[in-house]
MOPAC internal coordinates of N, CA, C and O (Angstrom, degrees):
PM7 1SCF
backbone

  N    0.0000 0     0.00 0     0.00 0    0    0    0
  C    1.4559 1     0.00 0     0.00 0    1    0    0
  C    1.5357 1   108.79 1     0.00 0    2    1    0
  O    1.2310 1   119.43 1   -72.02 1    3    2    1
  N    1.3222 1   118.69 1   107.98 1    3    2    1
  C    1.4585 1   120.16 1  -174.33 1    5    3    2
  C    1.5328 1   114.57 1   -74.25 1    6    5    3
  O    1.2310 1   119.70 1   139.83 1    7    6    5
  N    1.3535 1   118.18 1   -40.17 1    7    6    5
  C    1.4644 1   120.01 1   178.74 1    9    7    6
  C    1.5225 1   110.23 1  -125.29 1   10    9    7
  O    1.2310 1   121.29 1   -26.07 1   11   10    9
  N    1.3328 1   115.14 1   153.93 1   11   10    9
  C    1.4601 1   119.03 1  -178.06 1   13   11   10
  C    1.5191 1   110.31 1  -149.90 1   14   13   11
  O    1.2310 1   120.58 1   -42.22 1   15   14   13
  N    1.3231 1   116.50 1   137.78 1   15   14   13
  C    1.4610 1   122.37 1   174.69 1   17   15   14
  C    1.5188 1   109.10 1   -97.35 1   18   17   15
  O    1.2310 1   120.88 1   -46.07 1   19   18   17
  N    1.3268 1   115.91 1   133.93 1   19   18   17
  C    1.4645 1   121.38 1   177.05 1   21   19   18
  C    1.5147 1   107.47 1  -125.15 1   22   21   19
  O    1.2310 1   119.42 1   -47.07 1   23   22   21
  N    1.3419 1   118.71 1   132.93 1   23   22   21
  C    1.4678 1   120.23 1   179.99 1   25   23   22
  C    1.5294 1   111.78 1   -65.29 1   26   25   23
  O    1.2310 1   120.80 1   -25.79 1   27   26   25
  N    1.3464 1   116.07 1   154.21 1   27   26   25
  C    1.4617 1   120.74 1  -178.47 1   29   27   26
  C    1.5226 1   112.27 1   -73.77 1   30   29   27
  O    1.2310 1   120.37 1   159.28 1   31   30   29
  N    1.3444 1   116.89 1   -20.72 1   31   30   29
  C    1.4661 1   121.30 1   177.78 1   33   31   30
  C    1.5241 1   108.76 1  -129.15 1   34   33   31
  O    1.2310 1   121.32 1   -47.75 1   35   34   33
  N    1.3511 1   115.07 1   132.25 1   35   34   33
  C    1.4674 1   121.75 1  -179.05 1   37   35   34
  C    1.5233 1   108.09 1  -127.70 1   38   37   35
  O    1.2310 1   120.63 1   -41.32 1   39   38   37
  N    1.3225 1   116.40 1   138.68 1   39   38   37
  C    1.4561 1   121.24 1   175.00 1   41   39   38
  C    1.5272 1   108.06 1   -92.40 1   42   41   39
  O    1.2310 1   120.40 1   -69.32 1   43   42   41
  N    1.3462 1   116.85 1   110.68 1   43   42   41
  C    1.4567 1   121.16 1  -177.52 1   45   43   42
  C    1.5273 1   110.46 1  -146.58 1   46   45   43
  O    1.2310 1   120.67 1    -6.56 1   47   46   45
  N    1.3379 1   116.33 1   173.44 1   47   46   45
  C    1.4632 1   122.00 1  -174.97 1   49   47   46
  C    1.5273 1   111.08 1   -74.41 1   50   49   47
  O    1.2310 1   120.80 1   -46.92 1   51   50   49
  N    1.3410 1   116.07 1   133.08 1   51   50   49
  C    1.4641 1   122.54 1   174.73 1   53   51   50
  C    1.5256 1   108.17 1  -108.65 1   54   53   51
  O    1.2310 1   119.41 1   -61.29 1   55   54   53
  N    1.3495 1   118.73 1   118.71 1   55   54   53
  C    1.4605 1   120.42 1  -178.69 1   57   55   54
  C    1.5259 1   113.66 1   -68.00 1   58   57   55
  O    1.2310 1   119.65 1   158.15 1   59   58   57
  N    1.3292 1   118.27 1   -21.85 1   59   58   57
  C    1.4654 1   120.74 1   179.49 1   61   59   58
  C    1.5329 1   110.89 1   -80.48 1   62   61   59
  O    1.2310 1   120.65 1   135.72 1   63   62   61
  N    1.3325 1   116.35 1   -44.28 1   63   62   61
  C    1.4723 1   120.83 1   177.43 1   65   63   62
  C    1.5346 1   111.13 1   -77.09 1   66   65   63
  O    1.2310 1   120.15 1   160.03 1   67   66   65
  N    1.3247 1   117.33 1   -19.97 1   67   66   65
  C    1.4694 1   124.78 1  -174.98 1   69   67   66
  C    1.5255 1   111.66 1    56.89 1   70   69   67
  O    1.2310 1   121.60 1  -139.33 1   71   70   69
  N    1.3284 1   114.55 1    40.67 1   71   70   69
  C    1.4640 1   120.84 1   178.76 1   73   71   70
  C    1.5162 1   108.72 1  -157.40 1   74   73   71
  O    1.2310 1   120.62 1   -14.22 1   75   74   73
  N    1.3279 1   116.43 1   165.78 1   75   74   73
  C    1.4554 1   121.23 1   174.68 1   77   75   74
  C    1.5207 1   108.56 1   -80.14 1   78   77   75
  O    1.2310 1   120.51 1   -59.84 1   79   78   77
  N    1.3214 1   116.64 1   120.16 1   79   78   77
  C    1.4683 1   121.81 1   179.09 1   81   79   78
  C    1.5204 1   109.22 1  -131.80 1   82   81   79
  O    1.2310 1   121.33 1    -9.44 1   83   82   81
  N    1.3343 1   115.06 1   170.56 1   83   82   81
  C    1.4577 1   120.03 1   179.06 1   85   83   82
  C    1.5275 1   109.39 1   -80.36 1   86   85   83
  O    1.2310 1   120.61 1   -44.78 1   87   86   85
  N    1.3290 1   116.44 1   135.22 1   87   86   85
  C    1.4558 1   122.83 1   179.67 1   89   87   86
  C    1.5259 1   109.76 1  -121.57 1   90   89   87
  O    1.2310 1   120.63 1   -39.98 1   91   90   89
  N    1.3355 1   116.40 1   140.02 1   91   90   89
  C    1.4627 1   120.00 1   173.06 1   93   91   90
  C    1.5239 1   107.75 1   -87.77 1   94   93   91
  O    1.2310 1   120.77 1   -41.24 1   95   94   93
  N    1.3286 1   116.13 1   138.76 1   95   94   93
  C    1.4609 1   122.15 1  -173.27 1   97   95   94
  C    1.5247 1   109.74 1  -106.18 1   98   97   95
  O    1.2310 1   121.02 1   -47.03 1   99   98   97
  N    1.3399 1   115.66 1   132.97 1   99   98   97
  C    1.4640 1   121.12 1   172.41 1  101   99   98
  C    1.5232 1   108.30 1  -141.72 1  102  101   99
  O    1.2310 1   120.66 1   -13.41 1  103  102  101
  N    1.3098 1   116.35 1   166.59 1  103  102  101
  C    1.4533 1   121.92 1  -178.28 1  105  103  102
  C    1.5247 1   109.83 1   -92.38 1  106  105  103
  O    1.2310 1   120.13 1   -43.10 1  107  106  105
  N    1.3329 1   117.35 1   136.90 1  107  106  105
  C    1.4604 1   121.63 1   179.14 1  109  107  106
  C    1.5218 1   110.03 1   -74.11 1  110  109  107
  O    1.2310 1   120.94 1   -44.88 1  111  110  109
  N    1.3211 1   115.81 1   135.12 1  111  110  109
  C    1.4585 1   120.92 1   175.95 1  113  111  110
  C    1.5228 1   107.23 1  -127.52 1  114  113  111
  O    1.2310 1   120.23 1   -49.84 1  115  114  113
  N    1.3291 1   117.17 1   130.16 1  115  114  113
  C    1.4623 1   121.48 1  -177.78 1  117  115  114
  C    1.5180 1   109.87 1   -66.62 1  118  117  115
  O    1.2310 1   121.15 1   -37.75 1  119  118  117
  N    1.3355 1   115.40 1   142.25 1  119  118  117
  C    1.4586 1   120.86 1  -179.88 1  121  119  118
  C    1.5216 1   111.98 1   -77.97 1  122  121  119
  O    1.2310 1   121.48 1    -2.73 1  123  122  121
  N    1.3327 1   114.78 1   177.27 1  123  122  121
  C    1.4500 1   121.13 1  -178.91 1  125  123  122
  C    1.5311 1   109.28 1   -75.08 1  126  125  123
  O    1.2310 1   120.25 1   -42.88 1  127  126  125
  N    1.3394 1   117.13 1   137.12 1  127  126  125
  C    1.4619 1   121.89 1   178.13 1  129  127  126
  C    1.5240 1   109.54 1   -69.95 1  130  129  127
  O    1.2310 1   120.58 1   -40.93 1  131  130  129
  N    1.3453 1   116.50 1   139.07 1  131  130  129
  C    1.4663 1   120.67 1   178.50 1  133  131  130
  C    1.5179 1   109.41 1   -87.07 1  134  133  131
  O    1.2310 1   120.19 1   -57.91 1  135  134  133
  N    1.3105 1   117.24 1   122.09 1  135  134  133
  C    1.4630 1   122.06 1  -178.00 1  137  135  134
  C    1.5262 1   111.77 1   -71.54 1  138  137  135
  O    1.2310 1   120.19 1   156.25 1  139  138  137
  N    1.3469 1   117.25 1   -23.75 1  139  138  137
  C    1.4624 1   120.50 1  -177.98 1  141  139  138
  C    1.5263 1   113.09 1   -96.82 1  142  141  139
  O    1.2310 1   120.01 1  -171.54 1  143  142  141
  N    1.3440 1   117.59 1     8.46 1  143  142  141
  C    1.4573 1   120.54 1   176.29 1  145  143  142
  C    1.5254 1   108.85 1   -68.43 1  146  145  143
  O    1.2310 1   120.72 1   -28.00 1  147  146  145
  N    1.3237 1   116.23 1   152.00 1  147  146  145
  C    1.4633 1   120.97 1  -173.99 1  149  147  146
  C    1.5265 1   112.18 1   -59.04 1  150  149  147
  O    1.2310 1   120.03 1   136.56 1  151  150  149
  N    1.3147 1   117.56 1   -43.44 1  151  150  149
  C    1.4622 1   121.00 1  -179.15 1  153  151  150
  C    1.5164 1   112.48 1   -63.23 1  154  153  151
  O    1.2310 1   120.35 1   140.94 1  155  154  153
  N    1.3376 1   116.93 1   -39.06 1  155  154  153
  C    1.4672 1   121.33 1   179.46 1  157  155  154
  C    1.5265 1   110.57 1   -68.33 1  158  157  155
  O    1.2310 1   120.73 1   140.01 1  159  158  157
  N    1.3336 1   116.22 1   -39.99 1  159  158  157
  C    1.4769 1   120.34 1   178.42 1  161  159  158
  C    1.5235 1   110.70 1   -65.77 1  162  161  159
  O    1.2310 1   120.72 1   137.73 1  163  162  161
  N    1.3332 1   116.22 1   -42.27 1  163  162  161
  C    1.4614 1   121.66 1  -179.74 1  165  163  162
  C    1.5255 1   110.06 1   -64.08 1  166  165  163
  O    1.2310 1   120.27 1   137.03 1  167  166  165
  N    1.3209 1   117.08 1   -42.97 1  167  166  165
  C    1.4636 1   121.41 1  -178.65 1  169  167  166
  C    1.5301 1   110.94 1   -65.56 1  170  169  167
  O    1.2310 1   120.28 1   140.53 1  171  170  169
  N    1.3175 1   117.06 1   -39.47 1  171  170  169
  C    1.4699 1   120.95 1   176.95 1  173  171  170
  C    1.5272 1   110.42 1   -61.58 1  174  173  171
  O    1.2310 1   120.69 1   139.91 1  175  174  173
  N    1.3364 1   116.29 1   -40.09 1  175  174  173
  C    1.4632 1   120.71 1  -179.99 1  177  175  174
  C    1.5363 1   110.40 1   -68.43 1  178  177  175
  O    1.2310 1   120.29 1   142.67 1  179  178  177
  N    1.3419 1   117.04 1   -37.33 1  179  178  177
  C    1.4678 1   121.40 1   179.62 1  181  179  178
  C    1.5201 1   112.26 1   -67.60 1  182  181  179
  O    1.2310 1   120.38 1   148.01 1  183  182  181
  N    1.3269 1   116.88 1   -31.99 1  183  182  181
  C    1.4635 1   120.65 1  -176.17 1  185  183  182
  C    1.5275 1   112.68 1   -70.39 1  186  185  183
  O    1.2310 1   120.07 1   155.46 1  187  186  185
  N    1.3278 1   117.48 1   -24.54 1  187  186  185
  C    1.4664 1   120.99 1  -178.56 1  189  187  186
  C    1.5146 1   111.11 1   -82.17 1  190  189  187
  O    1.2310 1   120.75 1   -24.14 1  191  190  189
  N    1.3183 1   116.17 1   155.86 1  191  190  189
  C    1.4585 1   120.96 1   173.85 1  193  191  190
  C    1.5150 1   113.07 1    79.57 1  194  193  191
  O    1.2310 1   120.94 1    13.66 1  195  194  193
  N    1.3095 1   115.81 1  -166.34 1  195  194  193
  C    1.4643 1   121.90 1  -176.74 1  197  195  194
  C    1.5244 1   109.67 1   -71.75 1  198  197  195
  O    1.2310 1   120.60 1   -48.22 1  199  198  197
  N    1.3306 1   116.45 1   131.78 1  199  198  197
  C    1.4594 1   120.55 1   179.63 1  201  199  198
  C    1.5154 1   111.79 1   117.10 1  202  201  199
  O    1.2310 1   120.27 1   145.76 1  203  202  201
  N    1.3103 1   117.09 1   -34.24 1  203  202  201
  C    1.4624 1   121.60 1   173.72 1  205  203  202
  C    1.5096 1   114.18 1    67.84 1  206  205  203
  O    1.2310 1   120.81 1    38.40 1  207  206  205
  N    1.3291 1   116.05 1  -141.60 1  207  206  205
  C    1.4622 1   124.24 1  -175.17 1  209  207  206
  C    1.5300 1   110.36 1   -57.17 1  210  209  207
  O    1.2310 1   120.57 1   -47.95 1  211  210  209
  N    1.3348 1   116.51 1   132.05 1  211  210  209
  C    1.4659 1   122.02 1  -173.71 1  213  211  210
  C    1.5110 1   115.34 1   -70.58 1  214  213  211
  O    1.2310 1   120.03 1   146.38 1  215  214  213
  N    1.3199 1   117.56 1   -33.62 1  215  214  213
  C    1.4723 1   119.54 1   179.60 1  217  215  214
  C    1.5258 1   108.45 1  -138.48 1  218  217  215
  O    1.2310 1   119.52 1   -20.80 1  219  218  217
  N    1.3210 1   118.53 1   159.20 1  219  218  217
  C    1.4675 1   119.91 1  -175.57 1  221  219  218
  C    1.5320 1   111.85 1   -67.51 1  222  221  219
  O    1.2310 1   121.05 1   -47.11 1  223  222  221
  N    1.3336 1   115.59 1   132.89 1  223  222  221
  C    1.4618 1   120.24 1   176.78 1  225  223  222
  C    1.5196 1   108.11 1   -81.75 1  226  225  223
  O    1.2310 1   120.40 1   -42.13 1  227  226  225
  N    1.3307 1   116.84 1   137.87 1  227  226  225
  C    1.4590 1   120.95 1  -178.21 1  229  227  226
  C    1.5221 1   109.24 1   -79.38 1  230  229  227
  O    1.2310 1   120.95 1   -63.01 1  231  230  229
  N    1.3117 1   115.78 1   116.99 1  231  230  229
  C    1.4533 1   121.58 1  -176.30 1  233  231  230
  C    1.5371 1   111.27 1   -85.97 1  234  233  231
  O    1.2310 1   120.98 1   137.75 1  235  234  233
  N    1.3439 1   115.73 1   -42.25 1  235  234  233
  C    1.4590 1   120.46 1  -174.17 1  237  235  234
  C    1.5224 1   109.13 1  -125.05 1  238  237  235
  O    1.2310 1   120.19 1   -52.39 1  239  238  237
  N    1.3226 1   117.25 1   127.61 1  239  238  237
  C    1.4529 1   121.46 1   179.80 1  241  239  238
  C    1.5221 1   109.56 1   -95.14 1  242  241  239
  O    1.2310 1   120.58 1   -43.54 1  243  242  241
  N    1.3287 1   116.49 1   136.46 1  243  242  241
  C    1.4592 1   120.40 1  -177.65 1  245  243  242
  C    1.5248 1   111.36 1   -82.43 1  246  245  243
  O    1.2310 1   120.49 1   155.29 1  247  246  245
  N    1.3311 1   116.68 1   -24.71 1  247  246  245
  C    1.4600 1   119.83 1  -178.16 1  249  247  246
  C    1.5339 1   109.99 1   -95.05 1  250  249  247
  O    1.2310 1   120.96 1   -33.97 1  251  250  249
  N    1.3341 1   115.76 1   146.03 1  251  250  249
  C    1.4762 1   119.80 1   178.63 1  253  251  250
  C    1.5265 1   111.24 1   -97.05 1  254  253  251
  O    1.2310 1   120.03 1   162.29 1  255  254  253
  N    1.3391 1   117.54 1   -17.71 1  255  254  253
  C    1.4670 1   120.91 1   179.79 1  257  255  254
  C    1.5222 1   109.53 1  -132.30 1  258  257  255
  O    1.2310 1   120.73 1   -14.54 1  259  258  257
  N    1.3274 1   116.22 1   165.46 1  259  258  257
  C    1.4556 1   121.36 1   175.28 1  261  259  258
  C    1.5213 1   108.58 1  -114.63 1  262  261  259
  O    1.2310 1   120.95 1   -23.56 1  263  262  261
  N    1.3222 1   115.79 1   156.44 1  263  262  261
  C    1.4613 1   119.21 1   176.64 1  265  263  262
  C    1.5207 1   108.53 1   -75.67 1  266  265  263
  O    1.2310 1   120.51 1   -52.53 1  267  266  265
  N    1.3190 1   116.62 1   127.47 1  267  266  265
  C    1.4605 1   121.95 1   179.89 1  269  267  266
  C    1.5219 1   108.48 1   -81.48 1  270  269  267
  O    1.2310 1   120.39 1   -47.28 1  271  270  269
  N    1.3451 1   116.85 1   132.72 1  271  270  269
  C    1.4579 1   121.76 1   177.73 1  273  271  270
  C    1.5185 1   108.73 1  -102.41 1  274  273  271
  O    1.2310 1   120.88 1   -49.73 1  275  274  273
  N    1.3454 1   115.91 1   130.27 1  275  274  273
  C    1.4648 1   121.24 1   179.95 1  277  275  274
  C    1.5181 1   109.79 1   -99.44 1  278  277  275
  O    1.2310 1   120.62 1   -39.94 1  279  278  277
  N    1.3361 1   116.42 1   140.06 1  279  278  277
  C    1.4562 1   121.63 1   174.34 1  281  279  278
  C    1.5168 1   107.15 1  -105.24 1  282  281  279
  O    1.2310 1   120.40 1   -62.00 1  283  282  281
  N    1.3418 1   116.83 1   118.00 1  283  282  281
  C    1.4567 1   121.77 1   179.53 1  285  283  282
  C    1.5200 1   108.25 1  -107.52 1  286  285  283
  O    1.2310 1   120.56 1   -62.81 1  287  286  285
  N    1.3399 1   116.53 1   117.19 1  287  286  285
  C    1.4599 1   121.06 1  -178.09 1  289  287  286
  C    1.5265 1   108.93 1  -109.97 1  290  289  287
  O    1.2310 1   121.10 1   -56.66 1  291  290  289
  N    1.3461 1   115.49 1   123.34 1  291  290  289
  C    1.4612 1   121.47 1  -179.06 1  293  291  290
  C    1.5288 1   109.57 1   -67.39 1  294  293  291
  O    1.2310 1   120.49 1   -46.66 1  295  294  293
  N    1.3163 1   116.67 1   133.34 1  295  294  293
  C    1.4745 1   120.97 1  -178.45 1  297  295  294
  C    1.5306 1   110.67 1   -75.85 1  298  297  295
  O    1.2310 1   119.90 1   151.86 1  299  298  297
  N    1.3411 1   117.79 1   -28.14 1  299  298  297
  C    1.4653 1   121.31 1  -178.48 1  301  299  298
  C    1.5257 1   113.07 1   -77.46 1  302  301  299
  O    1.2310 1   120.25 1   130.49 1  303  302  301
  N    1.3558 1   117.12 1   -49.51 1  303  302  301
  C    1.4752 1   120.01 1  -173.51 1  305  303  302
  C    1.5284 1   113.47 1  -115.43 1  306  305  303
  O    1.2310 1   119.36 1   178.16 1  307  306  305
  N    1.3147 1   118.83 1    -1.84 1  307  306  305
  C    1.4761 1   125.18 1   178.56 1  309  307  306
  C    1.5338 1   112.97 1    64.50 1  310  309  307
  O    1.2310 1   119.89 1  -156.64 1  311  310  309
  N    1.3426 1   117.82 1    23.36 1  311  310  309
  C    1.4638 1   122.45 1   175.97 1  313  311  310
  C    1.5249 1   108.25 1   -79.52 1  314  313  311
  O    1.2310 1   120.30 1   -43.82 1  315  314  313
  N    1.3298 1   117.03 1   136.18 1  315  314  313
  C    1.4613 1   121.03 1  -176.55 1  317  315  314
  C    1.5232 1   110.95 1  -108.09 1  318  317  315
  O    1.2310 1   120.98 1   -48.22 1  319  318  317
  N    1.3365 1   115.73 1   131.78 1  319  318  317
  C    1.4625 1   122.98 1   174.95 1  321  319  318
  C    1.5180 1   106.99 1  -113.66 1  322  321  319
  O    1.2310 1   120.49 1   -39.34 1  323  322  321
  N    1.3224 1   116.66 1   140.66 1  323  322  321
  C    1.4597 1   120.21 1   173.36 1  325  323  322
  C    1.5128 1   108.23 1  -105.77 1  326  325  323
  O    1.2310 1   120.78 1   -49.12 1  327  326  325
  N    1.3395 1   116.12 1   130.88 1  327  326  325
  C    1.4497 1   121.47 1  -179.14 1  329  327  326
  C    1.5144 1   109.09 1  -122.60 1  330  329  327
  O    1.2310 1   120.83 1   -56.21 1  331  330  329
  N    1.3439 1   116.02 1   123.79 1  331  330  329
  C    1.4547 1   120.34 1   178.26 1  333  331  330
  C    1.5147 1   108.41 1   -74.05 1  334  333  331
  O    1.2310 1   121.14 1   -57.01 1  335  334  333
  N    1.3204 1   115.43 1   122.99 1  335  334  333
  C    1.4545 1   120.13 1  -178.50 1  337  335  334
  C    1.5105 1   112.12 1   -89.52 1  338  337  335
  O    1.2310 1   121.00 1    21.75 1  339  338  337
  N    1.3286 1   115.70 1  -158.25 1  339  338  337
  C    1.4551 1   120.54 1  -179.26 1  341  339  338
  C    1.5266 1   109.64 1  -105.39 1  342  341  339
  O    1.2310 1   120.95 1    -8.66 1  343  342  341
  N    1.3113 1   115.78 1   171.34 1  343  342  341
  C    1.4594 1   120.45 1   178.78 1  345  343  342
  C    1.5171 1   109.95 1   -73.29 1  346  345  343
  O    1.2310 1   120.83 1   -57.33 1  347  346  345
  N    1.3213 1   116.02 1   122.67 1  347  346  345
  C    1.4601 1   121.49 1  -179.07 1  349  347  346
  C    1.5151 1   109.69 1  -140.75 1  350  349  347
  O    1.2310 1   120.95 1   -31.37 1  351  350  349
  N    1.3244 1   115.79 1   148.63 1  351  350  349
  C    1.4616 1   118.40 1   172.80 1  353  351  350
  C    1.5234 1   109.50 1   -78.55 1  354  353  351
  O    1.2310 1   120.53 1   138.22 1  355  354  353
  N    1.3501 1   116.60 1   -41.78 1  355  354  353
  C    1.4599 1   120.36 1  -178.54 1  357  355  354
  C    1.5126 1   109.23 1  -140.65 1  358  357  355
  O    1.2310 1   121.02 1   -44.68 1  359  358  357
  N    1.3461 1   115.66 1   135.32 1  359  358  357
  C    1.4554 1   121.72 1   178.51 1  361  359  358
  C    1.5297 1   107.64 1  -126.03 1  362  361  359
  O    1.2310 1   120.15 1   -55.26 1  363  362  361
  N    1.3335 1   117.33 1   124.74 1  363  362  361
  C    1.4608 1   120.69 1  -179.79 1  365  363  362
  C    1.5271 1   108.87 1  -115.45 1  366  365  363
  O    1.2310 1   120.86 1   -43.93 1  367  366  365
  N    1.3259 1   115.96 1   136.07 1  367  366  365
  C    1.4601 1   121.52 1   179.54 1  369  367  366
  C    1.5174 1   110.04 1   -95.31 1  370  369  367
  O    1.2310 1   120.72 1   -62.05 1  371  370  369
  N    1.3246 1   116.23 1   117.95 1  371  370  369
  C    1.4608 1   123.09 1   173.44 1  373  371  370
  C    1.5156 1   115.59 1    57.74 1  374  373  371
  O    1.2310 1   119.69 1  -150.81 1  375  374  373
  N    1.3116 1   118.20 1    29.19 1  375  374  373
  C    1.4689 1   120.11 1   179.95 1  377  375  374
  C    1.5095 1   111.00 1  -143.52 1  378  377  375
  O    1.2310 1   121.44 1     2.57 1  379  378  377
  N    1.3192 1   114.85 1  -177.43 1  379  378  377
  C    1.4544 1   120.90 1   178.83 1  381  379  378
  C    1.5149 1   109.52 1   -90.61 1  382  381  379
  O    1.2310 1   120.63 1   -35.67 1  383  382  381
  N    1.3142 1   116.41 1   144.33 1  383  382  381
  C    1.4739 1   121.10 1  -178.41 1  385  383  382
  C    1.5146 1   110.96 1   -76.16 1  386  385  383
  O    1.2310 1   120.10 1   180.00 1  387  386  385

């Protein structure tokens, strides 16, 4: 299924309310990487000097799409659940594809 429409509001279980409530749906977007995080600092140090890049860089990807992650926010208590979706080329929220 290349494209899929998902409604902007879904009625699903909220673990905080312990009941089925209405949730607003949005798409998960990864945040900005922190340059001063320990792993980033360590990797920068590994890249310098003899030996070069610390791990192999992936040149060719076998998958053509990524799994879309949905963020479901409870309207009653504002608790957010992340739900791993399916592989899609295009996902539209509450609209026509």
